C-alpha positions as CSV (number, residue, x, y, z in Angstrom):
1,M,25.7,-14.4,0.7
2,S,22.4,-14.2,2.6
3,K,22.5,-12.5,6.0
4,W,19.5,-14.7,7.1
5,K,19.2,-18.5,7.7
6,K,16.4,-19.6,5.6
7,A,13.9,-22.4,6.6
8,E,10.4,-23.7,5.4
9,G,7.8,-25.3,7.4
10,T,4.0,-25.7,7.9
11,F,1.7,-24.5,10.7
12,K,-1.9,-25.5,11.5
13,S,-4.3,-22.8,10.9
14,W,-7.6,-22.2,12.9
15,D,-9.4,-25.0,11.0
16,N,-6.3,-27.4,11.2
17,T,-5.5,-26.8,7.5
18,E,-1.7,-27.2,7.1
19,L,-0.4,-24.0,5.4
20,F,3.2,-23.6,4.1
21,F,5.5,-20.8,5.3
22,R,9.1,-19.5,4.9
23,S,11.3,-17.9,7.6
24,W,14.5,-15.9,7.5
25,E,16.4,-16.1,10.8
26,P,18.9,-13.3,11.7
27,A,22.4,-14.1,12.6
28,A,22.0,-12.8,16.2
29,P,19.1,-13.6,18.6
30,S,16.2,-11.3,18.0
31,D,12.7,-10.8,19.5
32,K,11.6,-8.5,16.6
33,A,9.9,-9.5,13.4
34,V,8.5,-8.5,10.1
35,I,5.7,-10.7,8.7
36,I,5.1,-10.2,4.9
37,V,1.7,-10.8,3.5
38,H,2.0,-11.5,-0.3
39,R,-0.5,-10.0,-2.9
40,G,-3.1,-12.0,-4.6
41,H,-2.1,-14.8,-7.0
42,E,1.4,-14.9,-5.4
43,H,3.2,-16.8,-2.6
44,S,5.8,-16.5,0.2
45,G,8.8,-17.2,-2.1
46,R,8.3,-13.8,-3.6
47,A,8.9,-12.2,-0.2
48,E,12.5,-12.7,-0.3
49,L,13.1,-9.6,-2.3
50,Q,11.5,-7.5,0.4
51,V,13.5,-9.2,3.1
52,N,16.7,-8.3,1.3
53,D,15.7,-4.9,0.3
54,L,14.5,-3.9,3.8
55,G,17.9,-4.9,5.0
56,L,16.7,-5.2,8.7
57,T,19.3,-7.9,9.7
58,D,18.4,-7.9,13.3
59,F,14.9,-8.9,12.5
60,W,13.3,-12.2,11.8
61,A,11.1,-12.3,8.7
62,F,8.5,-14.6,7.8
63,S,5.8,-15.1,5.2
64,W,3.3,-17.7,4.5
65,D,1.5,-19.2,1.4
66,A,-2.2,-18.3,1.5
67,R,-4.6,-21.2,1.2
68,G,-5.0,-22.1,-2.5
69,H,-1.6,-20.4,-3.4
70,G,1.9,-21.5,-3.7
71,N,2.7,-24.6,-1.7
72,S,-0.4,-24.4,0.5
73,P,-3.2,-26.8,-0.1
74,G,-6.6,-26.1,-1.8
75,R,-8.1,-25.4,-5.1
76,R,-5.8,-22.7,-6.8
77,G,-7.2,-19.2,-5.9
78,F,-9.9,-20.5,-3.7
79,A,-11.0,-20.1,-0.1
80,E,-14.3,-21.0,1.5
81,S,-14.7,-17.1,2.3
82,Y,-12.4,-14.3,2.1
83,Y,-12.6,-14.0,5.9
84,H,-10.8,-17.5,6.0
85,L,-7.7,-15.5,4.9
86,V,-8.1,-13.0,7.9
87,K,-8.3,-15.7,10.4
88,D,-5.3,-17.4,8.7
89,L,-3.2,-14.2,9.3
90,N,-4.4,-14.0,12.9
91,T,-3.3,-17.8,13.5
92,F,-0.1,-17.2,11.8
93,V,1.0,-14.1,13.9
94,S,0.0,-16.1,17.1
95,F,2.0,-19.2,15.8
96,I,5.2,-17.0,15.1
97,S,4.8,-15.2,18.4
98,E,4.5,-18.3,20.5
99,Q,7.0,-20.5,18.5
100,H,9.9,-17.8,18.6
101,N,9.0,-16.0,21.7
102,I,8.4,-12.7,19.9
103,P,5.9,-10.4,21.6
104,I,3.0,-9.1,19.4
105,E,4.2,-5.5,20.3
106,N,7.4,-6.5,18.3
107,I,5.8,-7.4,15.1
108,I,5.5,-5.3,12.0
109,I,3.3,-6.3,9.1
110,L,4.3,-5.6,5.6
111,A,1.4,-6.3,3.2
112,N,0.9,-5.9,-0.5
113,S,-2.4,-5.3,-2.4
114,V,-5.0,-7.9,-1.4
115,G,-2.8,-8.9,1.5
116,A,-2.9,-5.2,2.7
117,V,-6.7,-5.5,2.8
118,T,-6.5,-8.7,4.7
119,T,-4.1,-7.0,7.2
120,C,-6.5,-3.9,7.8
121,A,-9.4,-6.3,8.4
122,W,-7.3,-8.2,11.0
123,V,-6.1,-5.0,12.6
124,H,-9.7,-3.6,12.8
125,D,-11.4,-6.9,14.0
126,Y,-8.9,-8.4,16.3
127,A,-7.1,-5.2,17.4
128,P,-3.6,-6.8,17.8
129,R,-1.0,-4.7,19.6
130,I,1.5,-4.9,16.7
131,R,4.0,-2.2,16.4
132,A,3.0,-0.9,13.0
133,M,1.8,-2.0,9.5
134,V,3.1,-1.0,6.0
135,L,0.6,-1.2,3.3
136,A,1.7,-1.4,-0.2
137,A,-1.0,-0.4,-2.8
138,P,-4.0,-1.8,-0.9
139,A,-6.6,-3.2,-3.0
140,F,-9.5,-1.6,-1.3
141,R,-11.1,-1.1,-4.9
142,I,-9.8,-3.2,-7.8
143,R,-10.4,-1.7,-11.3
144,L,-12.6,-4.3,-13.0
145,Y,-13.1,-2.3,-16.2
146,V,-16.5,-4.0,-16.8
147,P,-19.6,-2.0,-16.3
148,F,-21.7,-3.3,-13.3
149,A,-19.0,-5.9,-12.7
150,I,-19.8,-6.5,-9.0
151,P,-23.6,-7.0,-9.4
152,G,-22.8,-9.3,-12.3
153,L,-20.3,-11.3,-10.2
154,R,-23.0,-11.5,-7.4
155,L,-25.6,-13.0,-9.9
156,L,-22.8,-15.4,-11.2
157,L,-22.1,-16.6,-7.6
158,K,-25.9,-17.4,-7.0
159,I,-25.8,-19.5,-10.3
160,K,-22.4,-21.1,-9.6
161,P,-21.3,-21.0,-6.2
162,D,-17.8,-22.2,-7.1
163,A,-17.3,-19.8,-9.9
164,K,-13.8,-18.3,-10.7
165,I,-12.4,-15.7,-13.0
166,S,-8.8,-15.3,-14.3
167,S,-6.8,-12.3,-13.6
168,Y,-6.4,-9.8,-16.5
169,V,-3.3,-8.4,-14.8
170,K,-0.1,-8.9,-16.9
171,S,3.4,-8.4,-15.6
172,K,3.7,-5.2,-17.8
173,M,0.8,-3.7,-15.7
174,L,2.7,-4.5,-12.4
175,T,6.3,-3.2,-12.9
176,H,8.7,-1.4,-15.1
177,D,11.5,-3.8,-14.1
178,A,11.9,-6.1,-17.0
179,E,13.8,-8.7,-14.8
180,Q,10.9,-8.8,-12.3
181,A,8.4,-9.0,-15.0
182,K,10.1,-12.0,-16.2
183,D,10.4,-13.6,-13.0
184,Y,6.7,-13.0,-12.5
185,D,5.8,-14.7,-15.9
186,N,7.9,-17.6,-15.3
187,D,7.0,-18.4,-11.8
188,K,5.0,-21.8,-11.8
189,L,3.7,-21.2,-8.2
190,I,1.7,-18.0,-9.2
191,T,-2.0,-18.9,-9.8
192,R,-4.0,-16.7,-12.3
193,D,-7.4,-17.7,-11.0
194,I,-9.4,-16.2,-8.3
195,S,-12.6,-17.3,-6.7
196,V,-15.6,-15.0,-7.3
197,K,-16.6,-15.7,-3.5
198,V,-13.2,-14.4,-2.4
199,L,-13.2,-11.5,-4.7
200,L,-16.7,-10.3,-3.5
201,G,-15.6,-11.0,0.1
202,L,-12.6,-8.7,-0.5
203,H,-14.9,-6.1,-1.9
204,D,-17.4,-6.1,0.9
205,T,-14.7,-6.4,3.6
206,A,-12.8,-3.5,2.1
207,T,-16.1,-1.4,2.1
208,R,-16.6,-2.0,5.8
209,I,-12.9,-1.3,6.6
210,I,-12.9,2.1,4.6
211,D,-16.2,3.2,6.3
212,D,-14.9,2.3,9.9
213,A,-11.0,3.2,9.5
214,G,-11.5,5.4,12.4
215,A,-11.6,2.3,14.6
216,I,-7.9,1.7,13.6
217,E,-5.2,3.2,16.0
218,T,-2.2,1.2,14.6
219,P,0.7,3.3,13.3
220,T,0.3,3.0,9.5
221,L,2.5,3.6,6.5
222,L,0.5,3.5,3.2
223,L,2.6,3.3,0.0
224,S,0.6,4.3,-3.1
225,A,1.5,3.9,-6.9
226,G,1.0,6.9,-9.1
227,D,0.2,4.9,-12.2
228,D,-1.8,2.0,-10.7
229,W,-3.8,0.2,-13.4
230,V,-4.9,-2.5,-10.9
231,V,-6.6,-0.7,-7.8
232,K,-7.9,2.8,-7.2
233,N,-5.9,5.2,-5.3
234,S,-9.1,7.2,-4.3
235,S,-10.1,4.5,-2.0
236,Q,-6.6,4.3,-0.5
237,R,-6.9,8.1,0.3
238,K,-10.3,7.8,1.8
239,F,-9.1,4.9,4.0
240,F,-6.0,7.0,5.0
241,E,-8.0,10.0,5.8
242,R,-10.5,8.2,8.1
243,L,-7.7,6.5,10.1
244,S,-7.4,7.4,13.7
245,S,-3.8,6.3,14.1
246,A,-1.8,9.2,15.7
247,V,1.1,8.1,13.6
248,K,0.3,7.7,9.8
249,A,2.0,8.6,6.6
250,L,0.9,8.4,3.0
251,K,3.7,8.3,0.2
252,L,2.6,8.6,-3.5
253,Y,5.3,7.4,-6.0
254,P,4.6,9.0,-9.4
255,G,5.0,6.8,-12.3
256,F,5.0,3.6,-10.3
257,F,2.8,0.7,-11.3
258,H,0.8,-1.6,-8.8
259,A,3.7,-3.9,-7.7
260,I,5.5,-1.2,-5.7
261,L,7.8,-3.6,-3.9
262,Y,8.9,-5.0,-7.3
263,E,9.2,-1.7,-9.1
264,K,12.4,-0.5,-11.1
265,D,12.9,2.2,-8.4
266,R,11.6,0.1,-5.4
267,A,14.6,1.3,-3.4
268,Q,12.7,4.6,-2.7
269,P,9.5,3.1,-1.0
270,M,11.7,0.4,0.7
271,A,13.9,3.1,2.2
272,T,10.7,4.8,3.4
273,A,9.4,1.6,4.9
274,R,12.7,0.8,6.7
275,R,12.7,4.3,8.3
276,F,9.1,4.1,9.4
277,I,9.8,0.5,10.9
278,L,12.8,1.7,12.8
279,E,11.0,4.8,14.1
280,A,8.1,2.6,15.2
281,F,10.5,1.0,17.6
282,E,11.5,4.2,19.3
283,K,8.4,4.2,21.6
284,P,6.5,1.4,23.2
285,V,3.0,0.5,22.1
286,D,0.6,2.7,24.3
287,R,-3.1,2.7,23.9
288,S,-4.0,4.0,27.4
289,F,-5.7,7.1,25.8
290,L,-8.5,4.6,24.7
291,N,-9.7,4.6,28.5
292,D,-11.1,7.9,27.8
293,A,-12.6,7.2,24.3
294,D,-16.1,7.7,25.9
295,H,-15.2,11.4,26.2
296,S,-13.6,12.3,22.9
297,G,-13.1,9.2,20.9
298,Y,-14.2,8.1,17.4
299,T,-17.2,6.3,18.4
300,Q,-18.2,8.9,21.0
301,R,-18.5,11.4,18.1
302,E,-20.8,9.0,16.2
303,Y,-22.8,8.5,19.5
304,D,-23.3,12.2,20.0
305,E,-24.6,12.6,16.4
306,L,-27.1,9.8,17.0
307,R,-28.4,11.7,20.0
308,C,-28.9,14.9,17.9
309,S,-32.2,15.9,16.5
310,Q,-32.8,14.5,13.0
311,P,-33.6,16.2,9.7
312,L,-37.3,16.2,8.8
313,W,-36.7,13.7,6.0
314,K,-35.0,11.3,8.4
315,K,-37.9,11.7,11.0
316,A,-40.3,10.8,8.3
317,Y,-38.2,7.8,6.9
318,F,-37.6,6.3,10.2
319,G,-41.0,7.2,11.7
320,I,-42.6,5.0,9.1
321,Q,-40.4,2.1,10.0
322,R,-41.1,2.7,13.8
323,G,-44.7,2.9,13.2
324,F,-44.6,-0.4,11.1
325,L,-42.9,-2.1,14.0
326,R,-45.5,-1.1,16.5
327,T,-48.5,-2.0,14.5
328,V,-48.1,-4.7,11.8
329,G,-44.8,-5.7,13.2
330,K,-46.3,-6.9,16.3
331,L,-47.9,-9.8,14.6
332,S,-44.3,-11.3,14.9
333,D,-43.6,-12.8,18.3
334,G,-40.0,-11.5,18.2
335,V,-41.1,-7.9,17.4
336,N,-43.8,-8.0,20.1
337,I,-41.3,-9.2,22.9
338,G,-38.9,-6.4,21.6
339,C,-41.6,-3.8,22.0
340,K,-42.6,-5.0,25.4
341,T,-39.3,-5.7,27.2
342,G,-36.9,-3.8,25.0
343,F,-35.1,-5.1,21.9
344,D,-31.9,-5.4,24.1
345,S,-33.5,-7.3,27.0
346,G,-32.4,-10.8,28.0
347,T,-35.9,-12.1,27.1
348,S,-35.6,-10.7,23.6
349,L,-32.0,-12.0,23.1
350,D,-33.2,-15.5,24.3
351,Y,-35.9,-15.4,21.7
352,V,-33.4,-14.5,19.1
353,Y,-31.0,-17.5,20.2
354,E,-34.1,-20.0,19.7
355,N,-34.3,-18.8,16.1
356,E,-37.9,-20.3,15.5
357,A,-40.3,-18.0,13.6
358,R,-43.5,-17.5,15.4
359,G,-46.4,-15.1,15.2
360,S,-49.9,-14.5,14.4
361,A,-51.2,-16.3,11.3
362,I,-48.8,-16.7,8.2
363,L,-48.1,-12.9,7.9
364,G,-46.7,-12.9,11.6
365,R,-44.5,-15.8,10.9
366,I,-43.2,-14.3,7.8
367,I,-42.3,-11.0,9.4
368,D,-40.8,-13.0,12.4
369,R,-38.5,-14.9,10.0
370,G,-37.5,-11.5,8.4
371,Y,-36.9,-10.0,11.9
372,L,-34.8,-13.1,13.1
373,N,-32.6,-13.0,9.8
374,A,-31.6,-9.4,10.3
375,I,-27.7,-9.2,10.1
376,G,-27.5,-7.9,13.7
377,W,-29.4,-11.0,15.1
378,R,-27.5,-13.4,12.8
379,G,-24.4,-11.9,14.3
380,I,-25.8,-12.4,17.8
381,R,-26.4,-16.1,17.1
382,E,-22.9,-16.6,15.8
383,R,-21.6,-14.6,18.9
384,G,-23.5,-17.2,21.0
385,V,-21.8,-20.1,19.1
386,N,-18.4,-18.5,19.6
387,L,-19.1,-17.8,23.3
388,Q,-20.0,-21.5,23.9
389,A,-16.9,-22.6,22.0
390,C,-14.6,-20.3,24.0
391,L,-16.2,-21.5,27.3
392,S,-16.0,-25.1,26.4
393,Q,-12.3,-24.7,25.6
394,E,-11.7,-22.9,28.9
395,I,-13.6,-25.7,30.6
396,Q,-11.4,-28.4,28.9
397,E,-8.2,-26.8,29.7
398,R,-9.0,-26.9,33.4
399,T,-10.1,-30.6,33.7
400,Q,-6.5,-31.9,34.2
401,N,-6.3,-30.9,38.0
402,G,-9.5,-32.9,38.7
403,Q,-11.0,-30.0,40.7
404,T,-14.5,-28.5,40.4
405,I,-14.7,-25.6,38.0
406,H,-16.6,-22.7,39.1
407,I,-18.3,-20.3,36.7
408,L,-19.6,-16.8,37.3
409,D,-21.8,-15.0,34.7
410,I,-22.6,-11.6,35.9
411,A,-25.5,-10.7,33.4
412,T,-26.6,-14.0,32.3
413,G,-30.1,-13.3,30.9
414,C,-31.5,-16.8,30.9
415,G,-28.0,-18.3,30.9
416,R,-28.7,-20.6,28.0
417,Y,-25.2,-20.8,26.7
418,V,-23.8,-21.8,30.2
419,L,-26.4,-24.4,30.6
420,D,-25.6,-25.9,27.0
421,A,-21.8,-25.8,28.0
422,I,-22.5,-27.8,31.1
423,K,-24.8,-30.2,29.3
424,V,-22.1,-31.1,26.7
425,N,-19.4,-31.7,29.4
426,P,-21.3,-34.1,31.8
427,E,-18.1,-35.8,32.8
428,I,-16.6,-32.6,34.2
429,A,-17.6,-31.3,37.8
430,I,-19.0,-27.8,37.0
431,T,-20.7,-25.3,39.2
432,A,-22.2,-21.9,38.2
433,R,-23.5,-18.8,39.7
434,L,-25.8,-17.0,37.2
435,Q,-26.8,-13.5,38.0
436,D,-28.9,-11.0,36.3
437,N,-30.5,-7.7,37.5
438,T,-34.0,-8.7,36.1
439,P,-36.0,-11.1,38.3
440,R,-38.0,-12.2,35.1
441,N,-34.8,-13.4,33.5
442,I,-33.7,-15.2,36.8
443,E,-37.2,-16.9,36.9
444,A,-37.0,-18.1,33.3
445,G,-33.4,-19.3,33.7
446,T,-34.4,-21.4,36.8
447,K,-37.2,-23.0,34.7
448,L,-34.8,-23.6,31.8
449,A,-32.2,-25.3,34.1
450,E,-35.0,-27.5,35.7
451,K,-36.2,-28.5,32.2
452,L,-32.6,-29.6,31.1
453,G,-32.2,-31.3,34.3
454,I,-29.1,-29.3,35.5
455,D,-29.0,-28.8,39.2
456,C,-25.5,-27.5,39.7
457,V,-26.2,-23.9,38.9
458,E,-27.5,-21.1,41.2
459,Y,-29.6,-18.2,39.8
460,I,-29.5,-15.0,41.7
461,V,-30.6,-11.2,41.3
462,G,-27.4,-9.2,41.2
463,D,-25.8,-5.9,39.8
464,A,-23.0,-6.4,37.5
465,F,-21.6,-3.0,38.4
466,D,-21.6,-3.6,42.1
467,K,-17.7,-3.8,42.7
468,E,-18.0,-4.7,46.3
469,A,-20.5,-7.6,45.7
470,L,-18.3,-9.0,42.9
471,L,-15.3,-8.9,45.2
472,R,-17.2,-11.0,47.8
473,Q,-17.8,-13.9,45.5
474,S,-17.2,-17.2,47.1
475,P,-15.9,-19.6,46.0
476,K,-13.7,-17.5,43.7
477,P,-14.5,-18.4,40.0
478,D,-12.3,-20.0,37.6
479,I,-14.1,-18.4,34.8
480,V,-16.0,-15.2,34.6
481,I,-18.4,-14.4,31.7
482,V,-19.6,-11.0,30.7
483,S,-21.8,-11.3,27.5
484,G,-23.7,-8.7,25.8
485,L,-23.6,-6.3,28.7
486,Y,-20.8,-3.8,28.3
487,E,-22.1,-2.9,24.8
488,L,-25.3,-1.5,26.4
489,F,-23.5,1.2,28.4
490,P,-21.7,4.1,26.8
491,E,-19.5,5.2,29.9
492,N,-16.2,3.6,30.5
493,E,-16.2,4.4,34.3
494,L,-19.0,1.8,34.7
495,I,-17.1,-0.8,32.8
496,Q,-13.9,0.0,34.7
497,N,-15.7,-0.4,38.0
498,S,-17.2,-3.8,37.1
499,L,-13.9,-5.1,35.7
500,S,-12.1,-4.1,38.9
501,G,-14.4,-6.2,40.8
502,L,-14.2,-9.1,38.5
503,V,-10.4,-9.2,38.4
504,G,-10.4,-9.2,42.3
505,A,-13.0,-12.0,42.4
506,L,-11.2,-14.1,39.7
507,K,-8.7,-16.9,40.9
508,E,-5.1,-16.5,39.8
509,G,-4.7,-18.1,36.4
510,G,-8.5,-17.7,35.7
511,S,-10.1,-16.4,32.6
512,L,-12.5,-13.7,31.6
513,I,-14.6,-14.2,28.6
514,Y,-16.1,-11.0,27.4
515,T,-18.0,-9.9,24.3
516,S,-17.7,-6.5,22.2
517,Q,-19.6,-4.9,19.4
518,P,-16.9,-3.1,17.3
519,W,-19.1,-2.4,14.4
520,H,-22.8,-2.5,13.3
521,P,-24.2,-1.8,9.9
522,Q,-27.6,-0.9,11.2
523,I,-26.6,1.3,14.1
524,E,-28.7,4.3,13.1
525,T,-31.8,2.3,12.1
526,I,-31.7,0.7,15.6
527,A,-31.4,4.2,17.2
528,R,-34.3,5.6,15.4
529,T,-36.8,2.7,15.4
530,C,-36.1,0.5,18.5
531,D,-36.4,1.0,22.2
532,N,-34.2,-0.5,25.0
533,R,-34.9,-2.2,28.2
534,D,-35.7,1.1,29.7
535,G,-38.2,2.2,27.1
536,K,-35.8,4.7,25.7
537,P,-34.3,4.8,22.1
538,W,-31.7,2.1,21.8
539,I,-28.8,4.4,21.0
540,M,-25.5,2.5,21.3
541,R,-21.9,3.8,21.6
542,R,-19.9,1.2,20.0
543,R,-16.5,0.3,21.5
544,T,-13.8,-0.6,19.0
545,Q,-12.0,-3.9,19.8
546,A,-8.8,-1.9,20.7
547,E,-10.8,0.1,23.2
548,M,-12.5,-2.8,24.9
549,D,-9.1,-4.7,25.0
550,E,-7.4,-1.6,26.6
551,L,-10.0,-1.5,29.3
552,V,-9.4,-5.2,30.1
553,L,-5.6,-4.7,30.0
554,Q,-5.9,-1.8,32.3
555,A,-7.9,-3.9,34.7
556,G,-5.0,-6.4,35.0
557,L,-5.7,-9.1,32.5
558,K,-3.9,-10.1,29.4
559,K,-5.9,-11.0,26.3
560,S,-5.2,-14.4,24.8
561,K,-7.6,-14.5,21.9
562,T,-10.5,-12.8,20.0
563,V,-13.0,-14.6,17.8
564,P,-15.1,-12.2,15.6
565,D,-18.3,-13.3,13.9
566,S,-18.2,-13.6,10.0
567,F,-19.8,-10.2,9.6
568,G,-17.3,-8.2,11.9
569,I,-20.2,-7.1,14.2
570,F,-19.6,-9.0,17.4
571,S,-16.6,-10.5,19.0
572,V,-15.8,-12.9,21.9
573,S,-12.5,-12.5,23.6
574,V,-10.7,-14.4,26.4
575,A,-8.2,-12.8,28.8
576,K,-6.2,-14.2,31.6
577,K,-5.4,-13.2,35.1
578,V,-1.6,-13.7,35.4
579,G,0.6,-12.6,38.2
């Protein structure tokens, strides 16, 4: 007889897709949960075996069918992108936490294969304060067995965007347990297909997460199969070695096939997982050490390396690129603006937001289009869209009381996104104070507001790090925005001082919308070739999402959501001031 009460239901994911899920409710009330993320091709019904094997009778258990799998809708094995699956996980965890009053800190993720990579991407990009994660045979690198398989799949995708492949994996490659192999073969809800788009997205996301595993602080148990014919163990070890988690363990099970959680001797890894989960609950989640990450953290070490002298070959390599930018590159209007005002200046970013290629003659426009299409600038524009969406949502949530909504942006540049938000909400009474420390930006913003016919905003020159000036804000803002600012300064003390002023100025129940840059694929290229607003090399110290969130938490705000861009470079988050 089951020790849990089983139920089924659906939830609305981030794009309103109704996804199917299952739950296992413990006999006694509980505020702890295990969320099980199934492997590729499978579905949540297969999670019941793990629920029973773990035997955590005082925990809730949940699992959902990924889109295109099991009872969830969509073409079998398909999603618009692999990152859709990451966002689904984020939505499901939030749904479970809210619906069952389970704190995020009391949630454990148990994830298998592809689901384990999805979990790692979510933990890296969203930095949820979950208790721990258990990764069973994570599929960081799938054994494709065909030479040049990845380049071939990329070519196939260009020819046929909806291309799919059928899995070569048979039950006998997954487990030695004959009964489990039979169940797998006879399960009508298991799909054999997988979208090439999803498969390549999995590969690229896994590459990014392995490279930047040092950004992850979550307690992690990795279960690895000794005879895994489906994924490569070497990638699992590389990920594990780079993890910054103070609590982490890797357990290798010789002779086990890929489906560790369905193997003949699965009692061994399940006992290890159970022990790890229970030990994780012996101490509260504490990330306060991240406040000092600018002294000894993972990204500080990277920052120190970027400030060191370069080998001769690097000086030559990046010197050529820098020379091109300052000669031929200046035919591009965007490059020319960056060289004059700094590539991180408000003027430069406003040009990037406009996204219209301009320059001297055809060559200048061609260079400008290449410049504007750089992955970092594409991420910036997506950040702008996400910022405006978050701002509009915060505005809409405050319209019910009929009062004027006051917005404060402490480093606005030209303030285009605030003006756009006001423009699309003409029926709502909004005022805004938009400040920047550069008079040129204030002048440009004032002209832009006049051009758009917006007269409810005030542009002022101000210092975003002047705590006393921030505290003197009148009226007190309902919404404070800090966009693209904190990323430019490596020292946390500056950020803490600014946040302290903002929290003091913010109304009770008000919101802070803040941005972060947890990752960047071109961080060294930028450091060696581009200058900042002060005319110095633009060397950035990244803040992991976990570090930025901790600074906000310590200031007295509670994060309610994070929206990363599709590249994982920039994020927009919202935090509330609650008593």
